[in-house]
Backbone bond lengths (Angstrom), bond angles and torsions (degrees), N, CA, C in turn:
res aa  C-N    CA-C-N  psi(-1)  N-CA   C-N-CA  omega(-1)  CA-C   N-CA-C  phi
1 M - - - 1.452 - - 1.506 110.33 -
2 Y 1.346 115.86 157.23 1.499 121.74 -177.66 1.499 108.87 -105.68
3 N 1.311 114.60 145.15 1.477 118.76 170.63 1.514 107.01 -88.22
4 S 1.385 113.91 173.14 1.483 121.54 -174.82 1.478 111.95 -62.67
5 E 1.346 117.28 -38.85 1.492 120.38 -179.72 1.476 112.93 -63.32
6 Q 1.327 114.60 -41.12 1.528 118.92 178.86 1.499 110.07 -63.49
7 L 1.358 116.81 -41.17 1.442 121.29 -178.14 1.579 109.68 -70.28
8 L 1.314 114.20 -39.01 1.488 116.80 176.54 1.479 111.92 -58.44
9 N 1.316 116.32 -40.39 1.470 122.02 -179.19 1.490 108.87 -64.95
10 K 1.323 118.12 -42.07 1.433 121.00 179.02 1.573 112.31 -63.89
11 V 1.336 116.38 -40.07 1.431 120.49 176.26 1.500 112.95 -61.48
12 N 1.386 114.04 -47.85 1.452 119.30 -178.96 1.496 112.31 -62.97
13 D 1.306 115.47 -40.63 1.502 119.02 179.89 1.513 110.11 -66.86
14 F 1.281 119.35 -39.77 1.461 125.40 178.24 1.542 109.96 -61.97
15 L 1.321 114.87 -46.84 1.480 118.75 177.62 1.500 114.24 -63.37
16 E 1.345 114.22 -38.71 1.452 119.95 179.85 1.544 114.44 -61.94
17 H 1.336 115.34 -27.97 1.448 122.19 -177.01 1.567 112.60 -99.66
18 L 1.316 116.44 1.05 1.457 118.12 175.35 1.512 109.73 -70.26
19 T 1.282 117.88 137.11 1.477 122.00 178.63 1.519 110.15 -120.18
20 Y 1.292 114.26 154.36 1.502 120.78 176.86 1.576 106.76 -119.45
21 D 1.293 112.02 103.30 1.477 117.90 -175.71 1.550 113.11 -96.64
22 R 1.316 116.45 10.41 1.453 121.40 -178.56 1.504 110.20 -91.03
23 R 1.284 116.74 167.62 1.498 121.97 -178.22 1.570 106.10 -127.62
24 P 1.290 117.03 150.73 1.465 128.30 -2.27 1.505 113.87 -74.80
25 A 1.337 117.81 141.08 1.438 121.83 -179.52 1.579 112.08 -58.72
26 S 1.300 113.25 -26.73 1.547 115.96 -175.56 1.498 109.41 -69.42
27 L 1.360 120.16 -19.69 1.469 119.06 176.12 1.498 113.14 -76.43
28 Y 1.361 113.93 -29.57 1.497 118.93 -176.87 1.492 114.58 -94.16
29 E 1.342 115.36 -14.67 1.486 118.08 179.73 1.524 111.13 -59.03
30 P 1.328 120.18 -46.79 1.476 117.85 179.53 1.521 114.30 -62.25
31 I 1.384 115.39 -31.91 1.460 118.80 177.94 1.515 112.12 -64.25
32 S 1.307 113.28 -47.05 1.474 120.01 176.56 1.549 112.09 -61.28
33 Y 1.311 114.86 -37.34 1.462 120.90 177.37 1.480 112.24 -63.19
34 V 1.358 117.02 -49.49 1.470 122.58 -178.02 1.529 109.60 -58.70
35 L 1.272 115.48 -44.17 1.490 119.03 -175.13 1.505 112.85 -79.03
36 S 1.303 117.13 -7.48 1.515 120.04 -177.13 1.529 112.68 -101.99
37 I 1.383 117.98 -6.86 1.447 120.08 -172.40 1.538 112.97 -94.20
38 G 1.315 116.05 17.53 1.462 120.14 173.26 1.517 112.65 98.16
39 G 1.290 110.99 -156.95 1.526 118.96 -171.92 1.511 108.68 121.17
40 K 1.317 112.75 159.47 1.469 119.94 -175.11 1.572 110.52 -79.75
41 R 1.324 117.88 -17.80 1.483 123.41 178.12 1.569 110.03 57.97
42 I 1.312 115.11 35.92 1.473 119.61 -177.72 1.514 114.96 -58.08
43 R 1.318 113.37 -43.12 1.499 116.64 -175.19 1.480 115.84 -71.22
44 P 1.374 119.88 -40.86 1.491 119.02 174.72 1.491 110.53 -67.88
45 V 1.349 119.95 -36.49 1.474 120.65 178.53 1.537 109.66 -66.00
46 L 1.291 120.27 -42.17 1.404 123.10 175.41 1.504 112.20 -56.81
47 M 1.306 116.40 -47.31 1.522 122.05 -179.37 1.545 109.90 -58.86
48 M 1.313 115.33 -43.27 1.493 118.53 -177.72 1.525 111.14 -72.33
49 L 1.337 116.54 -35.14 1.461 119.51 179.64 1.530 109.17 -67.87
50 A 1.352 117.38 -38.99 1.440 120.89 177.53 1.515 110.97 -63.05
51 Y 1.335 116.53 -44.44 1.456 121.21 177.33 1.522 109.98 -61.26
52 N 1.328 116.26 -38.52 1.471 122.46 -175.62 1.477 114.71 -70.51
53 L 1.387 114.08 -12.54 1.529 121.00 175.39 1.549 107.75 -63.33
54 Y 1.341 114.86 -28.70 1.490 119.75 -170.24 1.506 111.87 -115.49
55 K 1.312 118.38 -36.22 1.397 122.99 -174.52 1.498 112.82 -127.50
56 D 1.312 119.23 153.92 1.468 121.28 -173.52 1.508 114.33 -103.80
57 D 1.356 116.69 15.39 1.476 119.12 178.22 1.518 111.67 -126.18
58 P 1.361 116.86 66.47 1.490 121.60 -177.27 1.527 111.78 -65.47
59 E 1.357 116.24 -18.21 1.471 115.70 176.73 1.523 111.65 -60.31
60 R 1.302 117.28 -20.78 1.448 122.05 -178.02 1.538 112.57 -66.52
61 I 1.327 118.59 -21.16 1.424 121.00 -177.36 1.562 111.77 -110.24
62 L 1.270 115.68 16.86 1.494 119.36 -178.26 1.543 112.72 -55.37
63 M 1.350 117.03 -39.17 1.430 119.05 -178.46 1.521 109.50 -64.78
64 Q 1.309 118.21 -39.05 1.479 119.62 -177.10 1.548 108.48 -75.56
65 A 1.336 116.46 -32.15 1.459 119.78 175.88 1.531 110.84 -64.18
66 V 1.324 116.07 -41.00 1.434 120.87 179.07 1.556 110.22 -72.59
67 A 1.316 114.95 -27.71 1.483 115.62 176.21 1.502 111.43 -65.24
68 I 1.288 119.17 -38.32 1.509 120.21 -177.96 1.541 106.72 -73.96
69 E 1.288 119.90 -31.88 1.456 121.04 177.91 1.564 108.78 -72.42
70 T 1.302 119.35 -32.44 1.451 124.07 175.90 1.546 108.51 -65.46
71 Y 1.323 115.29 -43.77 1.467 117.56 -179.50 1.552 110.66 -65.51
72 H 1.327 114.44 -46.96 1.485 118.68 178.34 1.496 110.55 -52.94
73 N 1.301 117.49 -48.12 1.466 121.67 -178.23 1.535 112.93 -65.64
74 Y 1.339 114.86 -34.18 1.477 120.64 170.65 1.510 112.03 -54.64
75 T 1.320 114.16 -48.27 1.500 117.42 179.94 1.518 112.43 -62.82
76 L 1.344 115.47 -37.72 1.439 118.87 -179.47 1.556 110.84 -68.87
77 L 1.315 115.67 -36.02 1.485 118.95 178.39 1.506 111.33 -60.27
78 H 1.364 114.54 -47.77 1.499 118.45 179.47 1.517 111.64 -72.23
79 D 1.331 117.97 -33.69 1.467 119.29 176.58 1.552 110.99 -61.96
80 D 1.321 113.76 -44.39 1.500 118.95 177.15 1.532 110.57 -57.29
81 L 1.265 118.31 -41.42 1.473 123.22 178.87 1.542 108.60 -65.36
82 M 1.286 120.64 -50.27 1.440 122.98 178.50 1.518 114.65 -60.80
83 D 1.357 113.19 -34.97 1.444 118.75 179.33 1.518 114.13 -85.81
84 N 1.353 116.44 -7.89 1.481 123.31 -174.58 1.476 111.33 54.47
85 A 1.362 114.03 42.02 1.499 120.85 177.37 1.526 111.79 -81.08
86 D 1.305 115.30 139.51 1.450 118.25 -177.31 1.522 115.19 -94.80
87 M 1.356 116.27 -21.62 1.453 120.15 -177.48 1.523 112.58 -129.15
88 R 1.303 117.49 144.97 1.451 125.66 173.37 1.492 106.10 -141.05
89 R 1.357 118.59 122.11 1.416 125.20 178.20 1.529 111.96 53.62
90 G 1.328 116.34 36.78 1.418 121.99 176.39 1.529 114.81 80.34
91 H 1.303 116.42 6.35 1.460 121.61 179.56 1.519 111.44 -123.69
92 D 1.336 117.22 160.07 1.449 121.25 177.08 1.504 110.10 -60.36
93 T 1.321 117.85 139.19 1.430 121.43 173.03 1.566 109.25 -72.30
94 V 1.308 115.74 163.21 1.477 121.37 -170.29 1.515 108.35 -62.65
95 H 1.337 118.91 -44.00 1.511 119.98 -177.25 1.529 109.60 -66.29
96 K 1.362 116.90 -26.64 1.474 121.93 -177.36 1.567 107.19 -79.06
97 K 1.345 115.27 -43.91 1.413 121.42 -174.86 1.526 111.89 -73.11
98 W 1.372 114.82 -37.53 1.485 122.56 176.94 1.548 106.92 -110.97
99 D 1.310 114.65 -105.48 1.487 119.76 173.88 1.521 110.20 -160.07
100 A 1.312 119.65 175.30 1.437 124.56 -178.16 1.492 115.68 -58.79
101 N 1.310 114.49 -41.41 1.434 119.51 -178.42 1.556 110.00 -65.47
102 K 1.320 116.02 -41.23 1.477 118.90 177.10 1.565 110.78 -64.47
103 A 1.339 117.33 -35.83 1.424 121.68 -178.81 1.517 108.77 -65.36
104 I 1.322 117.61 -43.84 1.474 123.25 179.00 1.536 111.53 -61.99
105 L 1.332 116.27 -53.03 1.392 119.59 -173.06 1.586 111.31 -72.68
106 S 1.292 117.09 -40.97 1.510 118.75 176.89 1.534 109.65 -65.26
107 G 1.306 115.10 -38.91 1.504 119.38 177.68 1.569 111.17 -60.88
108 D 1.346 114.61 -44.18 1.430 117.81 179.14 1.575 110.74 -62.56
109 S 1.240 113.68 -41.41 1.542 119.53 179.00 1.541 109.99 -66.29
110 M 1.340 115.35 -32.10 1.442 119.22 -177.79 1.532 108.61 -72.06
111 Q 1.299 117.80 -34.15 1.463 120.36 176.53 1.528 111.34 -65.99
112 V 1.322 116.24 -41.11 1.462 120.63 177.60 1.471 108.73 -63.65
113 L 1.339 120.05 -44.69 1.466 124.14 178.12 1.538 110.08 -57.79
114 A 1.320 118.52 -40.16 1.441 120.58 179.13 1.539 110.98 -60.11
115 Y 1.317 117.87 -40.76 1.458 121.45 176.22 1.518 111.69 -68.42
116 Q 1.296 114.14 -41.55 1.536 117.65 179.39 1.529 109.20 -61.53
117 R 1.303 119.36 -39.21 1.437 120.54 179.35 1.473 112.39 -73.17
118 M 1.331 118.35 -40.51 1.470 121.37 177.75 1.511 113.76 -61.63
119 Q 1.329 118.13 -39.28 1.441 121.15 -176.54 1.552 114.57 -76.51
120 Q 1.323 116.42 3.14 1.419 119.41 174.68 1.545 113.46 -84.54
121 C 1.301 115.67 16.48 1.450 118.87 175.11 1.573 108.86 -79.82
122 D 1.283 118.97 171.71 1.475 118.78 -179.32 1.519 110.50 -66.97
123 A 1.288 116.25 155.94 1.463 122.68 -170.68 1.505 110.75 -64.60
124 R 1.317 118.99 -33.10 1.444 123.90 -179.45 1.499 112.03 -56.81
125 H 1.331 119.48 -36.65 1.440 123.33 -175.43 1.537 113.12 -101.75
126 L 1.340 117.27 -3.51 1.466 120.16 -170.48 1.525 113.94 -56.96
127 K 1.346 116.22 -51.72 1.464 116.89 -176.89 1.564 112.82 -59.25
128 A 1.330 114.60 -46.71 1.480 118.91 -178.01 1.506 109.30 -61.17
129 V 1.331 118.53 -41.48 1.442 121.67 -177.79 1.476 111.52 -67.03
130 L 1.349 119.18 -48.34 1.438 123.45 177.28 1.511 114.81 -62.88
131 D 1.325 115.21 -33.98 1.458 118.91 -179.13 1.553 110.24 -64.17
132 V 1.361 116.13 -45.75 1.442 117.79 -179.60 1.513 112.48 -74.57
133 F 1.321 117.93 -32.45 1.422 121.22 179.10 1.522 112.20 -68.67
134 T 1.374 116.71 -39.77 1.447 120.88 179.19 1.520 111.08 -69.93
135 E 1.355 116.47 -44.61 1.439 118.18 177.48 1.557 112.87 -59.45
136 T 1.337 114.83 -35.61 1.470 120.76 178.21 1.554 109.41 -66.50
137 A 1.313 116.61 -44.43 1.445 122.50 179.45 1.548 111.49 -56.44
138 L 1.311 113.89 -45.36 1.499 119.57 177.02 1.501 111.51 -61.49
139 E 1.322 115.60 -43.14 1.504 120.06 -178.43 1.514 111.92 -67.06
140 I 1.294 117.71 -36.15 1.439 117.87 -179.68 1.526 111.52 -68.83
141 G 1.339 118.36 -33.68 1.444 121.31 172.65 1.515 111.04 -64.66
142 E 1.293 117.65 -37.54 1.447 121.18 -179.37 1.523 110.44 -68.36
143 G 1.349 116.06 -40.22 1.424 122.00 173.72 1.551 114.24 -58.86
144 Q 1.358 113.37 -43.48 1.462 117.16 178.89 1.556 111.73 -64.93
145 E 1.308 114.24 -38.21 1.520 118.90 178.86 1.549 108.84 -63.60
146 Y 1.332 119.22 -43.76 1.448 122.87 177.82 1.507 107.80 -59.54
147 D 1.333 117.55 -44.97 1.484 121.98 -175.00 1.557 110.86 -62.08
148 M 1.335 114.89 -42.69 1.468 119.40 176.55 1.533 111.89 -66.47
149 A 1.332 115.89 -42.18 1.485 118.65 178.79 1.501 114.87 -63.05
150 F 1.362 114.61 -31.45 1.453 120.44 179.12 1.558 112.46 -65.11
151 E 1.311 115.32 -23.05 1.505 120.04 -176.88 1.519 110.97 -62.90
152 T 1.358 117.59 -27.20 1.444 118.24 -177.02 1.552 111.87 -107.93
153 R 1.313 114.37 13.41 1.464 119.60 179.96 1.521 110.62 -115.31
154 N 1.291 115.92 143.07 1.515 121.79 174.74 1.543 112.44 -113.90
155 D 1.338 114.69 11.73 1.446 117.25 179.27 1.543 114.23 -123.18
156 V 1.320 114.35 29.38 1.481 120.07 -179.73 1.513 109.61 -68.86
157 T 1.324 116.74 128.30 1.458 120.52 -178.57 1.465 112.63 -90.29
158 E 1.338 119.53 163.21 1.464 122.33 178.88 1.574 108.60 -58.67
159 D 1.287 118.07 -44.68 1.480 121.10 -176.99 1.503 110.55 -61.00
160 E 1.345 117.82 -39.46 1.442 120.69 179.43 1.520 110.50 -66.89
161 Y 1.296 115.64 -40.10 1.499 120.57 176.93 1.517 110.66 -62.83
162 I 1.276 118.29 -46.48 1.477 120.53 178.34 1.543 112.20 -58.69
163 E 1.285 115.82 -43.32 1.449 120.94 177.88 1.513 111.72 -63.52
164 M 1.353 115.61 -39.45 1.480 119.25 178.19 1.519 110.87 -60.51
165 I 1.345 115.57 -50.31 1.471 117.97 -177.86 1.527 113.09 -69.13
166 R 1.323 115.12 -27.41 1.522 119.03 176.05 1.520 105.50 -62.13
167 L 1.327 118.82 -47.11 1.455 121.37 -176.86 1.515 111.06 -72.43
168 K 1.296 117.30 -44.73 1.478 118.55 -172.79 1.511 114.31 -76.46
169 T 1.319 117.46 -28.98 1.446 122.25 -173.54 1.561 112.83 -121.78
170 S 1.319 117.15 -53.33 1.459 120.61 -168.59 1.501 113.12 -64.65
171 V 1.354 116.82 -40.60 1.464 116.86 -170.18 1.483 112.79 -68.61
172 L 1.341 121.24 -22.08 1.461 120.85 176.72 1.548 111.30 -75.80
173 L 1.247 117.06 -33.05 1.477 121.12 172.09 1.494 110.48 -64.47
174 A 1.347 113.20 -46.23 1.471 119.15 -178.90 1.580 110.02 -66.01
175 C 1.283 116.63 -38.61 1.472 122.15 178.28 1.552 108.57 -62.09
176 A 1.336 119.41 -43.52 1.460 121.71 -179.08 1.505 109.58 -59.99
177 L 1.315 116.98 -47.59 1.449 120.07 -179.40 1.492 113.85 -64.82
178 K 1.378 116.07 -40.20 1.492 122.62 179.68 1.522 109.28 -63.82
179 I 1.325 117.91 -47.33 1.439 120.59 -178.55 1.540 111.24 -65.52
180 G 1.313 117.64 -36.30 1.456 120.74 172.00 1.504 112.78 -57.45
181 G 1.340 116.95 -43.75 1.454 120.94 176.31 1.465 114.12 -65.20
182 I 1.321 117.15 -45.61 1.444 124.69 178.50 1.546 108.97 -54.75
183 L 1.326 116.57 -53.39 1.500 120.77 -177.27 1.551 111.17 -63.93
184 A 1.333 116.86 -21.49 1.460 118.72 -179.64 1.552 111.39 -96.04
185 D 1.316 115.97 8.46 1.500 120.27 176.49 1.522 111.29 68.14
186 A 1.389 116.75 31.86 1.453 118.32 177.55 1.540 109.34 -68.51
187 S 1.288 116.69 159.55 1.506 119.92 177.81 1.548 108.76 -67.87
188 D 1.301 114.96 158.43 1.405 120.17 178.94 1.550 111.58 -58.39
189 E 1.300 117.93 -38.46 1.457 123.35 176.13 1.510 110.69 -60.11
190 D 1.339 117.33 -47.92 1.424 118.83 -178.78 1.492 112.59 -65.78
191 V 1.280 116.66 -39.03 1.495 123.67 178.38 1.543 109.12 -55.80
192 E 1.303 115.55 -47.04 1.436 119.41 -178.50 1.495 112.76 -70.14
193 N 1.353 116.19 -35.39 1.547 119.09 174.23 1.504 111.07 -66.48
194 L 1.296 117.07 -37.35 1.490 120.39 175.86 1.503 110.91 -63.29
195 Y 1.342 117.50 -38.45 1.440 122.16 -179.78 1.550 110.90 -66.24
196 K 1.369 114.92 -44.68 1.451 119.60 179.32 1.555 110.92 -66.80
197 F 1.293 115.20 -37.55 1.487 122.57 175.46 1.565 106.80 -54.64
198 G 1.328 116.97 -52.81 1.450 121.42 -176.28 1.506 110.29 -66.21
199 E 1.287 119.45 -38.17 1.463 123.80 179.97 1.523 109.79 -60.51
200 Q 1.339 117.32 -52.13 1.445 118.62 -178.75 1.575 111.84 -66.22
201 L 1.312 116.03 -39.25 1.394 121.78 176.05 1.538 112.57 -57.70
202 G 1.322 114.39 -41.63 1.461 120.89 -179.51 1.534 111.17 -63.86
203 L 1.343 116.49 -39.33 1.476 120.03 176.69 1.481 112.74 -64.39
204 A 1.347 117.09 -40.72 1.447 119.97 177.13 1.571 109.79 -66.60
205 F 1.312 117.13 -37.22 1.432 122.40 -177.36 1.492 110.97 -67.16
206 Q 1.324 118.91 -43.14 1.455 122.40 179.65 1.537 112.32 -68.22
207 L 1.310 115.74 -40.35 1.450 119.56 178.89 1.511 110.71 -63.84
208 Q 1.374 114.17 -34.58 1.448 117.01 176.02 1.509 112.02 -65.99
209 D 1.331 115.70 -33.91 1.495 119.62 174.63 1.478 112.09 -62.99
210 D 1.353 118.33 -38.85 1.427 122.35 173.30 1.532 110.99 -58.49
211 L 1.310 112.90 -46.79 1.476 117.39 -175.62 1.556 111.84 -66.79
212 L 1.333 114.54 -39.52 1.507 118.05 -179.12 1.509 112.90 -70.98
213 D 1.393 116.16 -24.72 1.410 116.66 177.19 1.486 114.47 -69.66
214 V 1.310 116.34 -18.31 1.428 124.21 177.19 1.591 110.61 -99.36
215 Y 1.335 114.32 -50.76 1.445 120.90 -170.27 1.541 115.66 -107.66
216 G 1.286 119.19 3.61 1.423 122.43 179.86 1.581 113.02 -72.07
217 D 1.285 114.22 161.15 1.461 120.55 175.18 1.502 107.39 -86.54
218 P 1.341 120.59 117.52 1.438 122.76 -176.66 1.539 114.17 -54.80
219 K 1.366 115.18 -35.13 1.454 120.23 -178.37 1.494 111.59 -69.95
220 V 1.357 118.33 -28.08 1.420 122.92 178.65 1.519 112.32 -97.69
221 F 1.323 115.55 -33.53 1.489 120.51 -177.52 1.502 111.13 -70.49
222 G 1.341 116.75 -22.66 1.460 120.10 174.83 1.549 115.53 85.42
223 K 1.342 115.70 3.16 1.424 119.57 174.19 1.527 108.55 -157.35
224 T 1.349 116.55 165.46 1.440 120.85 178.88 1.480 112.29 -66.07
225 I 1.286 118.32 131.92 1.466 121.05 -178.33 1.517 106.97 -79.22
226 G 1.362 112.80 163.32 1.456 118.29 174.89 1.491 114.68 94.53
227 G 1.376 118.75 4.16 1.416 119.75 -178.66 1.521 114.18 -62.53
228 D 1.300 115.49 -38.24 1.484 120.15 177.63 1.518 110.63 -64.80
229 I 1.333 117.83 -37.32 1.447 121.76 179.65 1.525 110.17 -66.38
230 T 1.343 117.61 -50.33 1.480 119.70 -175.33 1.530 112.25 -64.46
231 S 1.334 114.85 -29.30 1.504 117.94 -179.61 1.520 113.81 -94.91
232 N 1.356 116.37 5.79 1.495 123.64 -178.07 1.537 110.18 51.95
233 K 1.322 116.59 38.62 1.509 118.39 176.04 1.436 111.14 -64.18
234 K 1.342 113.58 134.61 1.499 120.12 -177.47 1.521 107.06 -76.73
235 T 1.285 118.54 87.40 1.437 125.41 177.31 1.541 111.33 -99.76
236 Y 1.309 116.60 166.49 1.477 119.20 173.74 1.540 111.45 -51.53
237 M 1.343 114.08 -37.36 1.443 117.29 -174.16 1.526 111.14 -71.59
238 L 1.323 116.48 -44.31 1.507 119.26 -178.01 1.585 110.41 -68.60
239 I 1.341 115.22 -42.56 1.438 118.80 -179.78 1.526 110.12 -59.09
240 N 1.305 118.15 -45.42 1.457 119.49 -178.49 1.512 114.11 -75.11
241 A 1.347 115.70 -26.34 1.441 118.66 175.75 1.563 109.93 -67.17
242 V 1.329 115.47 -42.97 1.501 117.48 178.85 1.525 109.03 -64.01
243 N 1.318 116.33 -44.39 1.479 120.42 -174.29 1.526 111.58 -69.87
244 R 1.277 117.89 -29.61 1.505 120.73 -171.70 1.546 113.23 -104.52
245 A 1.315 115.83 -5.16 1.472 118.81 -176.45 1.484 109.54 -70.54
246 K 1.345 114.08 151.87 1.502 120.35 170.12 1.527 106.19 -78.91
247 E 1.340 113.96 170.01 1.459 118.17 -174.97 1.497 115.81 -51.55
248 E 1.305 115.59 -50.49 1.480 121.61 -178.89 1.520 110.31 -64.55
249 Q 1.347 116.42 -42.88 1.445 117.77 -179.91 1.529 111.65 -65.36
250 R 1.347 115.61 -37.53 1.458 117.61 177.65 1.533 114.04 -64.45
251 R 1.336 113.77 -36.79 1.468 117.49 176.19 1.489 113.03 -62.73
252 E 1.338 117.76 -42.51 1.441 121.08 178.60 1.504 110.84 -68.41
253 L 1.322 117.97 -40.50 1.479 120.81 178.17 1.501 111.03 -64.60
254 T 1.327 117.34 -42.49 1.493 121.83 175.01 1.503 110.13 -59.72
255 R 1.301 118.96 -42.44 1.445 118.90 -179.90 1.519 114.03 -61.90
256 W 1.329 117.31 -38.23 1.455 120.54 176.28 1.539 111.24 -71.09
257 I 1.282 115.11 -36.19 1.545 117.67 -179.71 1.502 109.41 -66.37
258 E 1.342 116.91 -38.60 1.479 119.27 -175.70 1.506 113.99 -87.61
259 A 1.333 116.35 -11.29 1.485 120.95 179.10 1.511 110.62 -59.36
260 T 1.330 117.47 133.76 1.523 121.44 176.38 1.523 110.77 -108.24
261 D 1.355 115.03 -20.10 1.465 118.36 177.63 1.545 108.08 -124.81
262 F 1.308 116.20 107.27 1.493 119.20 -174.97 1.505 110.31 -150.11
263 N 1.298 115.22 159.76 1.515 123.31 173.41 1.520 106.10 -84.06
264 R 1.366 114.20 122.53 1.452 118.18 -174.77 1.517 112.36 -54.45
265 D 1.307 118.14 -52.06 1.467 121.95 -175.88 1.502 112.07 -61.81
266 E 1.355 114.14 -36.06 1.420 115.60 -178.76 1.555 111.51 -71.52
267 K 1.309 118.26 -35.21 1.431 122.36 176.71 1.586 109.74 -63.12
268 V 1.306 113.18 -50.37 1.466 118.11 -178.65 1.490 111.13 -58.58
269 S 1.338 117.02 -44.28 1.426 120.70 -178.98 1.549 111.73 -66.84
270 A 1.254 119.25 -41.53 1.437 124.68 179.23 1.518 114.53 -65.22
271 V 1.387 116.29 -44.92 1.438 120.59 178.59 1.500 111.33 -69.25
272 T 1.347 116.88 -39.80 1.464 120.40 177.81 1.540 111.15 -62.07
273 A 1.345 115.75 -37.13 1.486 119.91 177.44 1.508 109.77 -64.87
274 L 1.391 118.32 -40.59 1.413 118.99 173.35 1.515 115.58 -62.54
275 Y 1.324 117.96 -39.22 1.415 123.13 172.11 1.501 111.21 -54.35
276 D 1.346 115.71 -46.19 1.446 121.04 -179.34 1.520 110.78 -60.21
277 Q 1.350 116.28 -46.83 1.410 120.26 -178.11 1.565 112.97 -62.91
278 I 1.334 113.93 -38.40 1.458 118.51 -177.49 1.566 114.37 -80.59
279 G 1.352 114.34 -16.19 1.467 121.21 179.67 1.515 112.25 84.73
280 I 1.333 118.42 30.15 1.452 122.93 -177.00 1.513 113.57 -67.49
281 R 1.328 116.41 -37.02 1.480 119.68 -179.61 1.536 107.79 -62.14
282 Q 1.299 120.00 -46.60 1.440 120.24 -175.88 1.515 109.07 -67.60
283 L 1.346 118.10 -36.65 1.432 122.58 -179.29 1.551 111.36 -61.42
284 C 1.372 111.57 -43.22 1.460 118.09 -178.96 1.541 110.17 -68.33
285 E 1.297 115.06 -40.33 1.483 119.63 179.85 1.524 109.46 -62.60
286 Q 1.351 117.00 -40.08 1.466 118.46 178.41 1.507 112.46 -62.78
287 K 1.360 115.03 -39.60 1.462 118.59 -178.31 1.536 109.59 -70.06
288 I 1.338 118.88 -38.97 1.403 121.00 174.25 1.511 113.83 -58.40
289 N 1.337 115.17 -46.28 1.460 119.90 174.58 1.520 115.12 -60.30
290 Y 1.346 114.74 -37.80 1.472 120.97 176.91 1.574 109.47 -57.02
291 Y 1.341 115.71 -57.50 1.431 119.32 -177.43 1.588 113.39 -62.80
292 F 1.321 116.01 -35.96 1.405 119.82 176.72 1.556 110.82 -64.37
293 D 1.256 115.20 -41.77 1.502 118.81 176.19 1.536 110.49 -63.74
294 E 1.312 116.94 -40.43 1.427 120.23 178.84 1.506 111.39 -62.85
295 C 1.340 117.78 -41.83 1.490 119.61 -175.76 1.511 107.73 -64.44
296 R 1.348 118.58 -35.91 1.463 122.75 -179.13 1.509 111.65 -62.95
297 K 1.338 116.68 -34.66 1.464 122.68 -177.83 1.590 106.38 -65.33
298 Y 1.339 116.33 -42.58 1.479 115.78 -179.68 1.487 111.55 -69.93
299 L 1.306 120.23 -31.33 1.436 121.86 179.04 1.544 109.26 -70.74
300 D 1.344 115.71 -34.50 1.480 120.67 175.46 1.520 111.79 -57.36
301 R 1.313 116.09 -31.91 1.474 120.56 -177.01 1.501 114.46 -80.60
302 V 1.321 117.82 -13.34 1.462 122.69 178.94 1.585 107.94 -68.21
303 S 1.355 114.44 125.22 1.436 118.49 -168.22 1.551 114.36 -87.33
304 V 1.362 114.57 59.47 1.448 120.32 170.40 1.569 104.36 -122.83
305 P 1.339 115.16 160.29 1.468 118.02 -179.38 1.559 109.06 -62.38
306 D 1.348 117.45 146.80 1.423 123.34 -177.65 1.540 112.54 -54.34
307 E 1.317 114.81 -36.98 1.473 116.31 -179.17 1.480 115.07 -64.27
308 R 1.355 116.90 -23.54 1.414 118.47 176.81 1.510 114.29 -82.21
309 K 1.339 116.20 -9.50 1.489 122.69 178.31 1.548 110.20 -90.96
310 T 1.354 117.71 -4.71 1.446 120.90 -172.22 1.548 112.04 -60.08
311 M 1.276 119.26 -46.41 1.426 121.51 -176.25 1.561 111.93 -64.18
312 L 1.335 112.95 -42.99 1.508 118.92 178.17 1.533 111.03 -63.32
313 L 1.372 114.23 -44.94 1.446 117.50 178.08 1.494 112.34 -62.97
314 D 1.356 118.80 -43.64 1.433 121.48 177.82 1.542 112.78 -58.37
315 Y 1.311 113.86 -39.66 1.494 117.17 -179.05 1.525 112.96 -70.13
316 T 1.355 116.97 -39.38 1.431 117.72 177.42 1.511 112.83 -70.09
317 N 1.325 116.80 -34.08 1.493 119.78 174.78 1.505 109.04 -63.69
318 E 1.307 116.86 -38.81 1.536 120.70 177.60 1.504 108.66 -65.31
319 M 1.285 119.31 -44.57 1.461 122.67 177.45 1.535 112.54 -52.81
320 M 1.298 114.68 -45.86 1.431 119.33 -172.08 1.545 113.93 -85.42
321 K 1.319 117.48 -7.52 1.431 122.52 172.44 1.510 113.30 -96.09
322 R 1.381 112.14 2.48 1.484 115.37 -175.38 1.505 113.50 -64.60
323 N 1.316 116.56 159.57 1.505 122.48 175.23 1.506 107.15 -126.03
324 K 1.333 117.73 19.62 1.463 120.34 174.38 1.503 109.59 -153.21
């Protein structure tokens, strides 16, 4: 069996040797650029680890693993454009390096490439693979729409937020694991448990992102913390802070949320202090641990020997101990 680092190296090597022989080359240059600037490659590694639970030749599904990484990066490319973000992984975003039109068109082509790569599986599994991949693609769009709609709302509930991150983030992790199981001829029950495992893991993972954006070490996190606070992003932390604050705390929190002219560092410091007073960090950590415990229950139900689950368990433990 392979560990996550070995599989990551295989994915990176495969991506490095992918070529784009179509024209015009200018359409495909941003795609190559996006896939070359790094990333944790969590989704392709999860797919191959799921496959490796059952079969010992995960190299066989490298094209499908790269397909899901291609799709993930397509969503980031368009997210960056919608958010007007200048940087991704320490590099210029596509619309910044080129322009918005190039980001839209190259992103669209990237989505098609993801499907082209995914459908290169064997014919026996093609329908099942494309069914889950297509359903996931629709759900991710739904999650993004919710996320954008929340920007103009001040009444977003915790349940609504959890559903949004399930759609926007969790389902692609779940999809990766499910496709890995399908391609390895796992039973229908195992495939569904792998999906639920990934779904719960994704919720824990996104909530940890929320936490790190406030409490992460900027030197380790790789970006300036407090971005969610300065943009008033409706996160699990902000939603619960508003709902749990005492009257005076809520007034101060509302003042910072409504402020249009403010010192960034001062706002981040003040809102973080309110989170500390209200106990939001501990609340978020408890929720992260809840979802992580839930995901482990679903993996326990997967009917392979425990020793074959070691690499997948090690990887998910590593994911949740991350500080970036």
